[in-house]
MDTraj code that builds the backbone (N, CA, C; nanometers):
import mdtraj as md
import numpy as np

residues = "UNK UNK UNK UNK UNK UNK UNK UNK UNK UNK UNK UNK UNK UNK UNK UNK UNK UNK UNK UNK UNK UNK UNK UNK UNK UNK UNK UNK UNK UNK UNK UNK UNK UNK UNK UNK UNK UNK UNK UNK UNK UNK UNK UNK UNK UNK UNK UNK UNK UNK UNK UNK UNK UNK UNK UNK UNK UNK UNK UNK UNK UNK UNK UNK UNK UNK UNK UNK UNK UNK UNK UNK UNK UNK UNK UNK UNK UNK UNK UNK UNK UNK UNK UNK UNK UNK UNK UNK UNK UNK UNK UNK UNK UNK UNK UNK UNK UNK UNK UNK UNK UNK UNK UNK UNK UNK UNK UNK UNK UNK UNK UNK UNK UNK UNK UNK UNK UNK UNK UNK UNK UNK UNK UNK UNK UNK UNK UNK UNK UNK UNK UNK UNK UNK UNK UNK UNK UNK UNK UNK UNK UNK UNK UNK UNK UNK UNK UNK UNK UNK UNK UNK UNK UNK UNK UNK UNK UNK UNK UNK UNK UNK".split()
xyz = np.array([
    [-0.9825, 0.7158, -2.6933],
    [-0.8445, 0.6852, -2.6612],
    [-0.7791, 0.8064, -2.5953],
    [-0.6778, 0.7833, -2.5179],
    [-0.6052, 0.8883, -2.4469],
    [-0.4966, 0.9428, -2.5396],
    [-0.5035, 1.0723, -2.5691],
    [-0.4058, 1.1327, -2.6601],
    [-0.3015, 1.2157, -2.5878],
    [-0.3342, 1.2624, -2.4666],
    [-0.2433, 1.3466, -2.3901],
    [-0.2419, 1.3003, -2.2455],
    [-0.1267, 1.3124, -2.1821],
    [-0.1123, 1.2916, -2.0383],
    [-0.0416, 1.4146, -1.9841],
    [-0.1104, 1.4878, -1.8960],
    [-0.0541, 1.6063, -1.8323],
    [-0.0423, 1.5781, -1.6831],
    [0.0766, 1.5928, -1.6275],
    [0.0922, 1.5883, -1.4824],
    [0.1000, 1.7324, -1.4336],
    [0.0075, 1.7721, -1.3457],
    [0.0128, 1.9075, -1.2903],
    [0.1379, 1.9262, -1.2062],
    [0.1824, 1.8177, -1.1444],
    [0.3077, 1.8145, -1.0695],
    [0.3492, 1.6684, -1.0596],
    [0.4665, 1.6433, -1.0043],
    [0.5206, 1.5068, -1.0097],
    [0.5381, 1.4422, -0.8728],
    [0.4452, 1.4676, -0.7803],
    [0.4461, 1.3925, -0.6547],
    [0.3950, 1.2511, -0.6819],
    [0.4341, 1.1586, -0.5941],
    [0.4045, 1.0164, -0.6140],
    [0.2589, 0.9879, -0.6468],
    [0.1686, 1.0471, -0.5701],
    [0.0269, 1.0148, -0.5870],
    [-0.0299, 1.0640, -0.7197],
    [0.0458, 1.1439, -0.7918],
    [-0.0004, 1.1936, -0.9216],
    [0.0700, 1.1279, -1.0396],
    [0.1698, 1.0445, -1.0117],
    [0.2437, 0.9816, -1.1218],
    [0.2406, 0.8295, -1.1179],
    [0.1792, 0.7701, -1.0142],
    [0.1792, 0.6241, -1.0024],
    [0.1222, 0.5554, -1.1259],
    [0.0244, 0.6131, -1.1910],
    [-0.0378, 0.5496, -1.3071],
    [0.0249, 0.5838, -1.4406],
    [0.1276, 0.6679, -1.4402],
    [0.1863, 0.7123, -1.5671],
    [0.2326, 0.5978, -1.6559],
    [0.3100, 0.5048, -1.6005],
    [0.3642, 0.3970, -1.6842],
    [0.2527, 0.3171, -1.7512],
    [0.1449, 0.2906, -1.6776],
    [0.0317, 0.2171, -1.7355],
    [-0.0286, 0.2946, -1.8524],
    [-0.0585, 0.4223, -1.8295],
    [-0.1206, 0.5038, -1.9343],
    [-0.0282, 0.5152, -2.0555],
    [0.1002, 0.5344, -2.0308],
    [0.1954, 0.5471, -2.1416],
    [0.2051, 0.4182, -2.2218],
    [0.2056, 0.3052, -2.1532],
    [0.2155, 0.1762, -2.2223],
    [0.0879, 0.1445, -2.3003],
    [-0.0265, 0.1672, -2.2390],
    [-0.1540, 0.1295, -2.3006],
    [-0.1973, 0.2222, -2.4136],
    [-0.1692, 0.3510, -2.4011],
    [-0.2266, 0.4483, -2.4947],
    [-0.1240, 0.5287, -2.5745],
    [0.0014, 0.5288, -2.5307],
    [0.1078, 0.6028, -2.5975],
    [0.0693, 0.7484, -2.6269],
    [0.0238, 0.8224, -2.5249],
    [-0.0154, 0.9618, -2.5476],
    [0.1058, 1.0546, -2.5522],
    [0.0843, 1.1771, -2.5991],
    [0.1848, 1.2825, -2.5796],
    [0.1843, 1.3129, -2.4306],
    [0.3008, 1.3245, -2.3726],
    [0.3164, 1.3271, -2.2274],
    [0.3909, 1.4536, -2.1862],
    [0.3295, 1.5319, -2.0970],
    [0.3857, 1.6594, -2.0538],
    [0.3970, 1.6640, -1.9020],
    [0.5070, 1.7226, -1.8542],
    [0.5254, 1.7479, -1.7110],
    [0.5794, 1.8896, -1.6945],
    [0.5691, 1.9447, -1.5723],
    [0.6373, 2.0715, -1.5454],
    [0.7888, 2.0477, -1.5394],
    [0.8658, 2.1260, -1.6110],
    [1.0109, 2.1039, -1.6152],
    [1.0745, 2.1135, -1.4769],
    [1.0252, 2.2032, -1.3916],
    [1.0837, 2.2187, -1.2581],
    [1.0544, 2.0998, -1.1669],
    [0.9667, 2.0105, -1.2079],
    [0.9377, 1.8894, -1.1296],
    [1.0067, 1.7657, -1.1864],
    [1.0916, 1.7835, -1.2864],
    [1.1582, 1.6686, -1.3487],
    [1.2372, 1.5874, -1.2460],
    [1.3045, 1.6540, -1.1521],
    [1.3823, 1.5805, -1.0515],
    [1.2913, 1.4994, -0.9597],
    [1.1708, 1.5490, -0.9321],
    [1.0754, 1.4709, -0.8521],
    [1.0378, 1.3429, -0.9255],
    [1.0161, 1.3525, -1.0554],
    [0.9827, 1.2355, -1.1363],
    [1.0987, 1.1359, -1.1365],
    [1.2183, 1.1857, -1.1572],
    [1.3359, 1.0986, -1.1637],
    [1.3649, 1.0299, -1.0303],
    [1.3327, 1.0961, -0.9194],
    [1.3602, 1.0414, -0.7864],
    [1.2402, 0.9709, -0.7244],
    [1.1360, 0.9467, -0.8020],
    [1.0138, 0.8855, -0.7486],
    [1.0382, 0.7506, -0.6814],
    [1.1158, 0.6587, -0.7381],
    [1.1367, 0.5307, -0.6688],
    [1.1998, 0.5477, -0.5305],
    [1.2957, 0.6385, -0.5177],
    [1.3576, 0.6635, -0.3867],
    [1.2572, 0.7260, -0.2910],
    [1.1756, 0.8181, -0.3408],
    [1.0715, 0.8792, -0.2572],
    [0.9723, 0.7734, -0.2095],
    [0.9344, 0.6828, -0.2981],
    [0.8388, 0.5775, -0.2620],
    [0.8941, 0.4901, -0.1503],
    [1.0223, 0.4580, -0.1560],
    [1.0830, 0.3751, -0.0512],
    [1.0745, 0.4417, 0.0854],
    [1.0794, 0.5747, 0.0898],
    [1.0651, 0.6460, 0.2171],
    [0.9290, 0.6202, 0.2804],
    [0.8308, 0.5877, 0.1982],
    [0.6958, 0.5579, 0.2461],
    [0.6703, 0.4076, 0.2522],
    [0.7756, 0.3275, 0.2382],
    [0.7620, 0.1821, 0.2456],
    [0.6988, 0.1199, 0.1229],
    [0.7061, 0.1883, 0.0093],
    [0.6450, 0.1387, -0.1140],
    [0.7526, 0.1139, -0.2187],
    [0.7209, 0.0264, -0.3108],
    [0.8062, 0.0047, -0.4270],
    [0.7398, 0.0692, -0.5474],
    [0.8211, 0.1310, -0.6292],
    [0.7684, 0.1958, -0.7487],
    [0.8722, 0.1823, -0.8591],
    [0.8298, 0.1378, -0.9768],
    [0.9264, 0.1304, -1.0870],
    [0.9663, 0.2706, -1.1316],
    [1.0758, 0.2777, -1.2029],
    [1.1167, 0.4058, -1.2604],
    [1.0059, 0.4525, -1.3536],
    [0.9673, 0.5779, -1.3390],
    [0.8612, 0.6340, -1.4220],
    [0.9253, 0.6932, -1.5467],
    [0.8698, 0.6558, -1.6606],
    [0.9220, 0.7061, -1.7880],
    [0.9254, 0.8579, -1.7868],
    [1.0361, 0.9134, -1.8289],
    [1.0505, 1.0580, -1.8351],
    [1.0029, 1.1087, -1.9711],
    [1.0099, 1.2367, -1.9888],
    [0.9674, 1.2995, -2.1135],
    [1.0501, 1.4242, -2.1358],
    [1.0570, 1.4680, -2.2561],
    [1.1200, 1.5965, -2.2873],
    [1.0136, 1.6995, -2.3259],
    [0.8867, 1.6653, -2.3037],
    [0.7769, 1.7583, -2.3312],
    [0.7430, 1.8311, -2.2023],
    [0.7735, 1.9586, -2.1989],
    [0.7457, 2.0400, -2.0811],
    [0.6470, 2.1484, -2.1200],
    [0.5600, 2.1837, -2.0261],
    [0.4743, 2.2967, -2.0542],
    [0.5173, 2.4153, -1.9706],
    [0.4840, 2.5321, -2.0208],
    [0.5130, 2.6566, -1.9517],
    [0.3915, 2.7464, -1.9712],
    [0.3973, 2.8640, -1.9118],
    [0.2833, 2.9542, -1.9303],
    [0.2714, 3.0007, -2.0743],
    [0.3776, 2.9859, -2.1500],
    [0.3714, 3.0217, -2.2921],
    [0.3039, 2.9124, -2.3737],
    [0.2852, 2.7939, -2.3127],
    [0.2237, 2.6826, -2.3838],
    [0.0733, 2.7027, -2.3895],
    [0.0199, 2.6942, -2.5070],
    [-0.1245, 2.6952, -2.5266],
    [-0.1532, 2.5884, -2.6309],
    [-0.2400, 2.4973, -2.5975],
    [-0.2741, 2.3886, -2.6889],
    [-0.4205, 2.3969, -2.7272],
    [-0.4494, 2.3456, -2.8423],
    [-0.5876, 2.3267, -2.8852],
    [-0.6081, 2.1780, -2.9051],
    [-0.7082, 2.1236, -2.8407],
    [-0.7485, 1.9853, -2.8634],
    [-0.8915, 1.9925, -2.9141],
    [-0.9090, 1.9638, -3.0406],
    [-1.0397, 1.9860, -3.1016],
    [-1.0696, 2.1346, -3.0967],
    [-1.1858, 2.1693, -3.0417],
    [-1.2245, 2.3094, -3.0278],
    [-1.1908, 2.3665, -2.8916],
    [-1.1207, 2.2906, -2.8086],
    [-1.0912, 2.3340, -2.6719],
    [-0.9499, 2.3903, -2.6614],
    [-0.9419, 2.5148, -2.6153],
    [-0.8120, 2.5749, -2.5869],
    [-0.7705, 2.5359, -2.4458],
    [-0.6424, 2.5082, -2.4276],
    [-0.5887, 2.4730, -2.2962],
    [-0.4756, 2.5692, -2.2645],
    [-0.4865, 2.6360, -2.1480],
    [-0.3815, 2.7254, -2.0999],
    [-0.3182, 2.6650, -1.9755],
    [-0.1904, 2.6876, -1.9585],
    [-0.1170, 2.6350, -1.8437],
    [-0.0769, 2.7512, -1.7542],
    [-0.1196, 2.7457, -1.6284],
    [-0.0929, 2.8518, -1.5317],
    [0.0101, 2.8017, -1.4315],
    [0.1230, 2.8689, -1.4206],
    [0.2290, 2.8310, -1.3280],
    [0.1839, 2.8647, -1.1867],
    [0.1592, 2.7615, -1.1058],
    [0.1079, 2.7803, -0.9694],
    [0.1942, 2.7034, -0.8693],
    [0.3230, 2.7382, -0.8582],
    [0.4113, 2.6660, -0.7669],
    [0.3778, 2.6934, -0.6210],
    [0.4397, 2.6149, -0.5356],
    [0.4223, 2.6295, -0.3913],
    [0.4004, 2.4948, -0.3268],
    [0.3102, 2.4148, -0.3839],
    [0.2937, 2.2769, -0.3372],
    [0.4124, 2.1949, -0.3858],
    [0.4544, 2.2187, -0.5079],
    [0.5780, 2.1629, -0.5632],
    [0.6451, 2.2765, -0.6402],
    [0.7732, 2.2614, -0.6719],
    [0.8432, 2.3710, -0.7398],
    [0.7864, 2.4062, -0.8771],
    [0.7324, 2.3074, -0.9484],
    [0.6902, 2.3324, -1.0855],
    [0.5420, 2.3207, -1.1111],
    [0.4616, 2.3140, -1.0076],
    [0.3172, 2.2885, -1.0245],
    [0.2519, 2.3838, -1.1241],
    [0.1658, 2.3269, -1.2070],
    [0.0836, 2.4029, -1.3003],
    [-0.0624, 2.3678, -1.2780],
    [-0.1486, 2.4642, -1.3046],
    [-0.2916, 2.4388, -1.3135],
    [-0.3274, 2.4441, -1.4617],
    [-0.4252, 2.3656, -1.4999],
    [-0.4607, 2.3520, -1.6413],
    [-0.6002, 2.4104, -1.6613],
    [-0.6075, 2.5177, -1.7408],
    [-0.7295, 2.5973, -1.7541],
    [-0.7861, 2.5879, -1.8954],
    [-0.9170, 2.5652, -1.9007],
    [-0.9926, 2.5608, -2.0256],
    [-1.0799, 2.6864, -2.0303],
    [-1.0339, 2.7942, -2.0971],
    [-1.1057, 2.9217, -2.0890],
    [-1.2463, 2.9212, -2.1474],
    [-1.2713, 2.8469, -2.2558],
    [-1.4052, 2.8498, -2.3141],
    [-1.5098, 2.7926, -2.2192],
    [-1.4759, 2.6854, -2.1515],
    [-1.5730, 2.6220, -2.0609],
    [-1.5564, 2.6672, -1.9168],
    [-1.4562, 2.7506, -1.8902],
    [-1.4286, 2.8014, -1.7554],
    [-1.4139, 2.6869, -1.6551],
    [-1.3223, 2.5966, -1.6865],
    [-1.2905, 2.4840, -1.5986],
    [-1.1399, 2.4814, -1.5787],
    [-1.0982, 2.4481, -1.4563],
    [-0.9560, 2.4497, -1.4247],
    [-0.9204, 2.3308, -1.3365],
    [-0.8223, 2.2539, -1.3791],
    [-0.7668, 2.1461, -1.2976],
    [-0.6527, 2.2079, -1.2177],
    [-0.6717, 2.2172, -1.0859],
    [-0.5777, 2.2903, -1.0009],
    [-0.4719, 2.2018, -0.9370],
    [-0.4669, 2.0734, -0.9729],
    [-0.3677, 1.9858, -0.9115],
    [-0.3813, 1.9904, -0.7605],
    [-0.2689, 2.0100, -0.6922],
    [-0.2730, 2.0213, -0.5463],
    [-0.2451, 2.1631, -0.4993],
    [-0.2704, 2.2624, -0.5848],
    [-0.2533, 2.4019, -0.5439],
    [-0.3736, 2.4472, -0.4609],
    [-0.4928, 2.4367, -0.5167],
    [-0.6137, 2.4879, -0.4526],
    [-0.7181, 2.3785, -0.4428],
    [-0.7727, 2.3629, -0.3221],
    [-0.8786, 2.2662, -0.2950],
    [-1.0032, 2.3402, -0.2479],
    [-1.1129, 2.2670, -0.2390],
    [-1.2325, 2.3225, -0.1765],
    [-1.1987, 2.3524, -0.0304],
    [-1.2073, 2.4791, 0.0079],
    [-1.1827, 2.5254, 0.1452],
    [-1.0432, 2.4939, 0.1979],
    [-0.9468, 2.4757, 0.1103],
    [-0.8115, 2.4465, 0.1564],
    [-0.7111, 2.4756, 0.0449],
    [-0.5856, 2.4488, 0.0760],
    [-0.4772, 2.4616, -0.0214],
    [-0.3886, 2.3381, -0.0088],
    [-0.2949, 2.3230, -0.1005],
    [-0.2045, 2.2094, -0.0966],
    [-0.1042, 2.2179, 0.0168],
    [-0.0533, 2.1026, 0.0547],
    [0.0510, 2.0962, 0.1571],
    [0.1758, 2.1676, 0.1064],
    [0.2488, 2.2255, 0.1996],
    [0.3750, 2.2898, 0.1623],
    [0.4920, 2.2335, 0.2428],
    [0.4674, 2.1244, 0.3159],
    [0.5735, 2.0643, 0.3970],
    [0.6465, 1.9523, 0.3235],
    [0.6106, 1.9269, 0.1991],
    [0.6785, 1.8256, 0.1192],
    [0.7969, 1.8888, 0.0465],
    [0.8859, 1.8050, -0.0051],
    [1.0058, 1.8510, -0.0739],
    [0.9711, 1.9540, -0.1811],
    [1.0301, 2.0711, -0.1719],
    [1.0080, 2.1766, -0.2702],
    [0.8882, 2.2645, -0.2423],
    [0.8152, 2.2380, -0.1334],
    [0.6987, 2.3185, -0.1010],
    [0.7364, 2.4510, -0.0371],
    [0.6505, 2.5517, -0.0567],
    [0.6744, 2.6828, 0.0022],
    [0.5393, 2.7516, 0.0200],
    [0.5017, 2.7748, 0.1452],
    [0.3695, 2.8289, 0.1775],
    [0.3447, 2.9637, 0.1097],
    [0.4360, 3.0592, 0.1250],
    [0.4109, 3.1929, 0.0716],
    [0.4041, 3.1925, -0.0803],
    [0.4874, 3.1112, -0.1434],
    [0.4818, 3.1011, -0.2899],
    [0.3471, 3.0444, -0.3335],
    [0.2953, 2.9447, -0.2609],
    [0.1651, 2.8873, -0.2954],
    [0.0538, 2.9904, -0.2799],
    [0.0532, 3.0626, -0.1681],
    [-0.0488, 3.1663, -0.1464],
    [-0.0435, 3.2690, -0.2599],
    [0.0764, 3.3132, -0.2939],
    [0.0907, 3.4111, -0.4029],
    [0.0445, 3.3538, -0.5366],
    [0.0755, 3.2271, -0.5628],
    [0.0324, 3.1630, -0.6881],
    [-0.1191, 3.1633, -0.7004],
    [-0.1846, 3.1271, -0.5926],
    [-0.3311, 3.1211, -0.5947],
    [-0.3891, 3.2605, -0.6137],
    [-0.3397, 3.3577, -0.5363],
    [-0.3905, 3.4950, -0.5484],
    [-0.3633, 3.5539, -0.6872],
    [-0.2404, 3.5365, -0.7352],
    [-0.1988, 3.6042, -0.8584],
    [-0.2421, 3.5337, -0.9862],
    [-0.2654, 3.4038, -0.9801],
    [-0.3005, 3.3284, -1.1009],
    [-0.4436, 3.2765, -1.0971],
    [-0.4750, 3.1965, -0.9963],
    [-0.6072, 3.1328, -0.9950],
    [-0.7181, 3.2317, -0.9623],
    [-0.6942, 3.3209, -0.8663],
    [-0.7996, 3.4146, -0.8278],
    [-0.8207, 3.5257, -0.9299],
    [-0.7437, 3.5268, -1.0372],
    [-0.7693, 3.6221, -1.1455],
    [-0.8614, 3.5626, -1.2523],
    [-0.8904, 3.4330, -1.2411],
    [-0.9838, 3.3686, -1.3344],
    [-1.1258, 3.4142, -1.3031],
    [-1.2182, 3.4034, -1.3977],
    [-1.3576, 3.4399, -1.3701],
    [-1.4120, 3.3630, -1.2494],
    [-1.4909, 3.4306, -1.1673],
    [-1.5409, 3.3697, -1.0436],
    [-1.6231, 3.2445, -1.0680],
    [-1.6882, 3.2339, -1.1822],
    [-1.7699, 3.1154, -1.2099],
    [-1.6866, 2.9967, -1.2566],
    [-1.5551, 3.0146, -1.2706],
    [-1.4685, 2.9041, -1.3129],
    [-1.4780, 2.7901, -1.2132],
    [-1.5105, 2.6722, -1.2642],
    [-1.5180, 2.5536, -1.1789],
    [-1.3787, 2.4944, -1.1664],
    [-1.3402, 2.4613, -1.0419],
    [-1.2088, 2.4014, -1.0201],
    [-1.2242, 2.2535, -0.9868],
    [-1.1279, 2.1772, -1.0348],
    [-1.1217, 2.0336, -1.0093],
    [-0.9846, 2.0041, -0.9486],
    [-0.9789, 1.9952, -0.8157],
    [-0.8511, 1.9697, -0.7490],
    [-0.8047, 1.8256, -0.7685],
    [-0.6791, 1.8021, -0.7351],
    [-0.6235, 1.6677, -0.7424],
    [-0.6820, 1.5729, -0.6401],
    [-0.7476, 1.6256, -0.5386],
    [-0.8113, 1.5460, -0.4334],
    [-0.9376, 1.6202, -0.3897],
    [-1.0385, 1.5467, -0.3507],
    [-1.1571, 1.6092, -0.2932],
    [-1.2572, 1.6574, -0.3967],
    [-1.3386, 1.7521, -0.3521],
    [-1.4535, 1.7982, -0.4293],
    [-1.4210, 1.9185, -0.5164],
    [-1.5035, 1.9385, -0.6173],
    [-1.4901, 2.0570, -0.7015],
    [-1.5441, 2.1786, -0.6264],
    [-1.5144, 2.2944, -0.6780],
    [-1.5609, 2.4202, -0.6204],
    [-1.5583, 2.5225, -0.7334],
    [-1.5657, 2.6491, -0.6990],
    [-1.5499, 2.7554, -0.7980],
    [-1.4473, 2.8556, -0.7461],
    [-1.3900, 2.9303, -0.8379],
    [-1.2955, 3.0349, -0.7986],
    [-1.3645, 3.1346, -0.7059],
    [-1.4860, 3.1754, -0.7399],
    [-1.5580, 3.2713, -0.6558],
    [-1.5792, 3.2205, -0.5144],
    [-1.6213, 3.0960, -0.5018],
    [-1.6437, 3.0376, -0.3692],
    [-1.5143, 3.0379, -0.2882],
    [-1.4041, 2.9999, -0.3516],
    [-1.2763, 2.9938, -0.2794],
    [-1.2237, 3.1330, -0.2455],
    [-1.2420, 3.2286, -0.3347],
    [-1.1987, 3.3656, -0.3051],
    [-1.2695, 3.4204, -0.1824],
    [-1.3958, 3.3833, -0.1664],
    [-1.4767, 3.4438, -0.0610],
    [-1.4883, 3.3595, 0.0651],
    [-1.4592, 3.2285, 0.0582],
    [-1.4813, 3.1461, 0.1779],
    [-1.3649, 3.0569, 0.2178],
    [-1.2610, 3.0479, 0.1381],
    [-1.1484, 2.9623, 0.1741],
    [-1.0780, 3.0229, 0.2950],
    [-1.0657, 2.9468, 0.4060],
    [-1.0085, 3.0031, 0.5289],
    [-0.8633, 3.0492, 0.5155],
    [-0.7910, 3.0020, 0.4166],
    [-0.6527, 3.0469, 0.3988],
    [-0.6453, 3.1883, 0.3423],
    [-0.7578, 3.2389, 0.2935],
    [-0.7603, 3.3730, 0.2364],
    [-0.8591, 3.4645, 0.3071],
    [-0.9355, 3.4105, 0.3986],
    [-1.0388, 3.4888, 0.4668],
    [-1.0346, 3.4646, 0.6164],
    [-0.9202, 3.4904, 0.6781],
    [-0.9099, 3.4675, 0.8230],
    [-0.9242, 3.5964, 0.8992],
])
top = md.Topology()
chain = top.add_chain()
for i, resn in enumerate(residues, 1):
    res = top.add_residue(resn, chain, resSeq=i)
    for name in ("N", "CA", "C"):
        top.add_atom(name, md.element.get_by_symbol(name[0]), res)
traj = md.Trajectory(xyz[None], top)
């Protein structure tokens, strides 16, 4: 069963399934506090793309870099990695060296910064200062595309090696 729902950020493509998961499983639900307005304005944002979207249930559970959770034997750390959205977080599992990077860092790319609240320099700094400080063997799982490792991205991602 699903016990937790974490949104790394609150862009439409990452929250469309929230209502279903919340209704079916009733998990503890966390979002980045700085993305709360994106969540609240999701139906209006969807209309800009010609889509209909119901109001997405909000939450008062926010994570910050001070948040550390244990689920079973797994520790979960939250890394503030804004730039793609104002409140984006990456979710890091230090024991297994795995990180869900949302739309901050992709294989050979980075997240878009032309969407509402995006900022290119803030995203670059987030990746350098937070994600690239993780062990190089850390496997990353982006919100889109293929997995990679921190080491591979540090050494071959064109946004950092031009």
